[in-house]
MARKOLSE-196833 format. One line per field, with one value per residue (C-alpha): residue in three letters; residue number from 0; x, y, z. Coordinates in steps of 0.05 Angstrom, whole numbers. Example, Ala and Ser with C-alpha at 12.3 -4.5 7.8 and 13.67 -1.06 7.14 Angstrom:
2
type <- c(ALA SER)
seq <- c(0 1)
px <- c(246 273)
py <- c(-90 -21)
pz <- c(156 143)
//
This chain:
102
type <- c(MET CYS HIS LEU PHE ALA HIS GLN PRO GLN ARG ASN TYR GLU SER GLN THR ARG SER LEU ARG ILE GLY GLY HIS CYS THR SER ILE ARG LEU GLU MET SER PHE TRP ASP THR LEU GLU GLU ILE ALA ALA LYS GLU GLY MET SER LEU ALA LYS PHE LEU THR THR LEU HIS ASP GLU VAL LEU ASP HIS HIS GLY GLU VAL ASN ASN PHE ALA SER LEU LEU ARG CYS CYS CYS LEU ILE TYR ARG SER GLN SER THR THR ALA THR VAL PHE PRO ARG GLU ALA ILE LEU ASP ALA ALA GLU)
seq <- c(0 1 2 3 4 5 6 7 8 9 10 11 12 13 14 15 16 17 18 19 20 21 22 23 24 25 26 27 28 29 30 31 32 33 34 35 36 37 38 39 40 41 42 43 44 45 46 47 48 49 50 51 52 53 54 55 56 57 58 59 60 61 62 63 64 65 66 67 68 69 70 71 72 73 74 75 76 77 78 79 80 81 82 83 84 85 86 87 88 89 90 91 92 93 94 95 96 97 98 99 100 101)
px <- c(1195 1250 1234 1260 1326 1335 1325 1375 1433 1491 1538 1509 1537 1600 1659 1720 1786 1815 1884 1897 1946 1921 1967 2027 2012 1987 1926 1870 1796 1746 1674 1613 1602 1540 1582 1636 1582 1554 1622 1636 1570 1587 1656 1627 1577 1635 1674 1730 1759 1743 1815 1814 1747 1770 1834 1797 1746 1800 1838 1776 1757 1829 1828 1760 1772 1848 1844 1805 1778 1753 1753 1715 1657 1659 1652 1593 1559 1574 1538 1477 1476 1482 1426 1380 1394 1391 1318 1303 1356 1386 1453 1495 1530 1600 1588 1535 1590 1631 1570 1550 1620 1614)
py <- c(2082 2045 2090 2150 2115 2076 2135 2182 2204 2154 2212 2216 2149 2147 2152 2196 2194 2261 2273 2323 2341 2335 2348 2350 2281 2267 2223 2205 2199 2162 2185 2185 2249 2266 2269 2312 2360 2366 2376 2431 2464 2459 2488 2546 2561 2560 2608 2559 2519 2445 2429 2479 2454 2381 2399 2440 2385 2332 2375 2390 2316 2299 2351 2326 2251 2243 2204 2203 2134 2124 2196 2178 2150 2212 2255 2215 2223 2297 2303 2265 2310 2372 2351 2332 2397 2441 2425 2452 2505 2561 2560 2497 2491 2460 2431 2384 2345 2338 2318 2266 2237 2218)
pz <- c(2598 2560 2500 2540 2555 2491 2444 2475 2431 2432 2446 2516 2536 2494 2539 2533 2570 2589 2618 2673 2728 2800 2858 2812 2783 2713 2711 2664 2677 2633 2637 2592 2553 2592 2655 2622 2598 2668 2699 2648 2669 2743 2732 2692 2747 2797 2752 2739 2683 2685 2704 2761 2786 2785 2821 2873 2884 2891 2941 2983 2986 3004 3060 3085 3081 3079 3014 2949 2931 2860 2836 2772 2813 2857 2795 2770 2838 2837 2771 2799 2860 2817 2771 2829 2865 2804 2796 2866 2878 2838 2875 2878 2945 2941 3010 2981 2945 3009 3050 2999 2998 3071)
//
C-alpha cells in the first residue's frame, strides 16, 4: 500500500501559493498542486474560471454560515467530496459542498 502513496509524482504534493481577490479583499491561498488541479477541474465543469468559482464558493458559504473559517481547508474538503462523488455521479451538485460544510 505504501508503494502507491510513496511513488506518486512529487508535483502532486508540492504546494503553491496563489493570490486572488475575494469580496474586494486581496488574499493568498496555499494548497498542494493536486488540490489546485482538482479545483481547476471543478471550476471548468461549473463553466467558470477558477477565480470566479472560488469567489462564488466563498460567497455561498458566507451566506450559508455567516462566516468562512479556514477557506484553504474548506477547499481541500471540497476536492475530496468532488473526487468521492465523481466516481458515483456524473453531475456534481454545488449543494454537496454546502451540506458538507455544516
